[in-house]
C-alpha positions in Angstrom: 31.8 207.7 35.9 28.6 205.8 35.4 27.9 202.4 37.0 28.0 200.7 33.6 31.6 202.0 33.0 32.7 200.9 36.4 31.2 197.5 35.9 33.1 197.0 32.6 36.3 198.1 34.2 35.9 195.5 37.0 35.1 192.9 34.4 38.2 193.8 32.4 40.4 193.6 35.5 38.9 190.2 36.5 39.5 188.8 33.0 43.0 190.1 32.8 43.8 188.7 36.2 42.4 185.3 35.3 44.5 185.2 32.1 47.6 186.4 34.0 47.0 183.7 36.7 46.6 181.0 34.0 49.8 182.0 32.3 51.7 182.1 35.5 50.4 178.7 36.5 51.4 177.2 33.1 54.8 178.8 33.4 55.2 177.4 36.9 54.2 173.9 35.7 56.7 174.0 32.8 59.5 175.2 35.2 58.5 172.4 37.6 58.5 169.8 34.8 61.8 170.8 33.2 64.2 167.9 33.3 67.5 168.3 35.3 70.7 167.2 33.7 70.9 164.0 35.7 67.2 162.9 35.0 66.5 159.4 34.0 63.0 158.3 32.9 60.2 159.2 30.5 60.0 162.7 29.2 58.7 164.9 26.4 61.3 166.5 24.1 60.9 169.1 21.4 63.6 170.3 19.1 63.9 174.0 18.2 64.2 173.5 14.5 61.5 170.8 14.1 63.7 168.3 12.3 62.3 165.6 10.0 61.3 162.3 11.7 64.5 160.4 10.8 66.8 163.2 11.9 64.9 163.6 15.2 65.3 159.8 15.8 69.0 160.0 15.1 69.3 162.9 17.6 67.4 161.0 20.2 69.4 157.8 19.8 72.7 159.6 19.5 72.0 161.2 22.9 71.6 157.8 24.5 67.8 158.0 24.9 65.2 155.7 23.6 62.2 157.0 21.5 58.8 155.9 22.8 56.2 157.8 20.8 56.1 160.7 18.3 53.6 163.5 18.9 53.4 165.0 15.4 50.7 167.6 16.3 53.3 169.5 18.4 56.5 168.2 16.8 57.6 166.5 20.0 58.7 163.1 21.1 58.1 161.0 24.2 61.4 159.4 25.1 63.0 157.3 27.8 66.2 159.1 28.9 69.2 157.4 30.4 71.9 159.0 32.5 73.5 161.9 30.6 70.9 162.0 27.9 69.4 165.4 28.9 72.7 167.3 28.4 73.3 165.5 25.1 69.8 166.3 23.9 70.4 170.0 24.7 73.6 169.8 22.5 71.5 168.3 19.7 69.0 171.2 19.7 66.3 170.2 22.2 64.8 173.2 23.9 61.8 171.7 25.7 62.4 168.7 27.9 59.6 168.0 30.3 60.0 165.1 32.8 57.2 163.0 34.0 55.9 164.3 37.3 52.5 162.6 37.4 50.6 164.5 34.8 52.3 163.2 31.7 49.0 162.4 30.0 48.3 166.1 29.9 51.4 166.7 27.9 51.6 163.6 25.8 48.0 162.5 25.6 46.8 158.9 25.9 49.5 157.5 23.5 52.3 159.2 25.3 51.3 157.9 28.7 50.8 154.4 27.4 53.5 152.0 28.6 53.0 149.3 26.0 50.4 147.6 23.8 46.8 148.1 24.8 45.1 145.3 26.7 42.4 143.3 24.9 38.9 144.6 25.3 36.8 143.2 28.1 35.9 139.6 27.2 38.4 139.6 24.3 41.5 137.5 24.0 45.0 138.6 23.2 46.7 137.1 20.2 
């Protein structure tokens, strides 16, 4: 085997290892962020059948949670869950329920992490 072929093999192993490590890390973060049944607080929810907006709102409200923001680019919702909401959301077809564990801006973006109206710009006044 020539040096060029050995170099390509090492490069391929390094790339495959990097991709595998990245996927394992993402899987670990999703496992770490998955909401337990008794969770209360802000979380990201995605339904398996991607229901229309009104139906998704009904599912969220019927489960006892409060919708905060829609994330239409991934068909998910940022919600505030109350006691017992997680189990009811599962019954209503939610398959991804990620709790806030400090990096919610990564999952929900700036709007999902926002707690309320934006403050006025520097030097501006609120209405």
